[in-house]
C-alpha positions in Angstrom: -7.8 -2.8 -3.9 -9.4 -5.8 -5.5 -11.5 -3.8 -7.9 -10.4 -3.8 -11.5 -9.6 -1.1 -12.5 -8.4 0.2 -9.2 -10.4 3.3 -8.2 -7.3 4.9 -6.7 -3.6 4.1 -6.6 -1.2 4.0 -3.7 0.0 7.5 -4.7 -3.5 8.7 -3.9 -3.6 6.6 -0.7 -0.4 8.2 0.5 -2.1 11.6 0.3 -5.2 10.3 2.0 -3.2 9.3 5.0 -3.1 12.9 6.2 -6.3 12.7 8.3 -5.3 9.6 10.1 -1.9 10.9 10.8 -2.9 14.4 11.9 -6.5 14.1 12.9 -6.7 10.6 14.4 -9.6 10.2 16.7 -11.4 13.3 15.7 -14.9 13.3 14.1 -13.6 15.2 11.0 -11.2 12.3 10.2 -14.1 9.8 10.3 -16.2 12.1 8.1 -13.3 12.5 5.6 -13.0 8.7 5.2 -16.7 8.2 5.0 -16.8 10.7 2.0 -13.7 9.0 0.5 -15.2 5.5 0.8 -18.5 6.6 -0.8 -16.5 8.2 -3.7 -14.4 5.0 -4.2 -17.5 2.8 -4.1 -19.1 5.0 -6.7 -16.0 4.8 -8.9 -15.9 1.0 -8.6 -19.6 0.7 -9.4 -19.1 2.9 -12.5 -15.8 1.1 -13.5 -13.8 4.3 -13.2 -10.1 3.6 -12.6 -7.4 5.8 -11.3 -5.4 5.3 -14.4 -6.8 4.9 -17.9 -5.0 1.7 -19.1 -4.4 -0.6 -16.1 -2.2 -3.4 -17.3 -0.1 -4.3 -14.3 -1.0 -4.2 -10.6 2.0 -3.6 -8.3 2.7 -3.3 -4.6 4.8 -0.5 -3.1 7.2 -1.5 -0.3 8.4 1.2 1.9 7.5 4.7 2.9 6.4 7.1 0.2 9.0 9.2 -1.5 7.0 12.3 -0.9 8.8 14.7 -3.1 8.4 12.3 -6.1 4.7 11.3 -5.7 3.5 13.2 -8.8 6.5 12.3 -11.0 6.3 8.6 -10.1 2.5 8.5 -10.3 2.7 9.8 -13.9 5.7 7.6 -14.8 3.9 4.4 -13.8 0.5 5.4 -15.0 1.9 6.1 -18.5 3.1 2.5 -18.5 -0.2 1.0 -17.4 1.0 0.2 -13.9 -1.3 0.7 -11.0 0.1 0.4 -7.4 -2.8 -1.2 -5.6 -1.2 -2.1 -2.2 1.6 -0.8 0.0 3.3 -2.0 3.2 3.3 1.6 4.4 -0.4 2.3 4.1 -1.1 -1.2 5.4 0.8 -0.4 8.6 -1.9 2.2 9.5 -4.6 -0.4 9.4 -3.0 -3.8 9.9 -3.5 -3.9 13.7 -6.8 -2.1 13.9 -8.6 -5.2 15.2 -6.6 -5.0 18.4 -8.2 -1.6 19.4 -10.7 -2.0 22.2 -12.8 0.9 23.5 -13.1 -0.6 26.9 -9.3 -0.5 27.4 -8.1 2.2 25.0 -4.5 2.7 26.3 -3.6 -0.9 26.6 -5.1 -1.8 23.2 -3.5 1.1 21.5 -0.1 0.1 23.0 -0.6 -3.5 21.7 -1.8 -2.3 18.2 1.1 0.1 17.8 3.7 -2.4 18.9 2.5 -5.0 16.4 2.7 -2.9 13.2 5.1 -4.2 10.5 8.0 -2.0 11.6 7.9 -3.6 15.1 7.5 -7.2 13.9 9.9 -9.9 12.8 11.0 -10.7 9.2 8.7 -13.8 9.0 5.7 -11.7 9.8 6.8 -9.1 7.2 7.3 -11.7 4.5 3.9 -13.4 5.2 2.2 -10.0 5.1 3.9 -9.3 1.7 2.8 -12.7 0.3 -0.8 -12.2 1.4 -0.9 -8.7 -0.2 0.5 -10.1 -3.5 -2.2 -12.8 -3.6 -5.0 -10.6 -2.2 -4.4 -7.7 -4.6 -3.2 -9.8 -7.5 -0.1 -7.7 -8.0 2.6 -8.4 -10.5 5.5 -7.3 -8.4 6.8 -4.5 -6.2 8.7 -1.3 -6.2 10.7 -0.4 -3.1 10.9 3.2 -1.9 14.0 4.7 -0.3 17.0 2.4 0.2 18.4 2.3 3.6 15.2 3.1 5.3 14.4 1.3 8.5 11.0 0.6 7.0 12.0 -1.9 4.4 10.2 -5.2 4.8 13.3 -7.3 4.3 11.9 -9.5 1.5 14.6 -8.3 -0.9 17.1 -10.4 1.0 15.1 -13.5 0.2 14.3 -13.9 -3.5 12.0 -16.8 -2.8 9.4 -14.5 -1.3 7.6 -14.5 -4.7 7.8 -18.3 -5.0 4.3 -19.8 -5.2 2.6 -16.5 -5.9 2.8 -16.8 -9.7 4.1 -13.2 -9.8 7.2 -11.8 -11.5 8.7 -8.9 -9.5 10.6 -7.6 -12.5 7.7 -7.7 -14.9 9.8 -6.3 -17.8 8.3 -2.8 -17.2 11.4 -0.7 -17.5 14.6 -0.8 -19.4 17.8 0.7 -18.1 18.9 3.8 -19.9 22.3 3.7 -18.4 21.7 6.7 -16.2 
C-alpha cells in the first residue's frame, strides 16, 4: 500500500483473504473485492488511515498468526506501526499475470507452481527487497518460527543492504519475558 496513511493494514488484508481462499472463481468473490477496492480508494482520497498515528511502515513475513490478529493489530497500532505489505498476502497475487483464460488448467498450474513457497531463495529475497522499496517499509516482523513459509531472508542479514531500512527500528524493548 503506497498511500500514506495506509487505508488498511496487513491484519485487515489477512481477513480479506477469505473470499479468494474459499470463493475463488465465483462472482461473489469478485463483487466483494470490487466493494473493498471502492472503499479503500475512498479512504485514500479522504486521507483516512487504518491507524491514527502512522509513524513506521512495516512488512509482515510469514503466514498470519490467526489467533493473535487482534492483539497484534492493537499492539503495533498503539506504537504507530502500520504493516503495509506481507509475503503471505502477496503470494495470492504474485503470479496472477500467468493466468490465461484460453488455457485455464495449464496457466493455473504454472501460476500456483511459481508462488513464493515454491520458488528459490534468490527469488524470495528479491521479492522482499522490492516490497521494502515499493511500500517504503522500515523493517519486518516474521510470523511463526519453524513454518515452511518463511522467506529465508533472516539467514542473510544483507537483505536490507541498499534499501535504507533498519529492520529493528527500535520499536520494542525487551521486558525480559
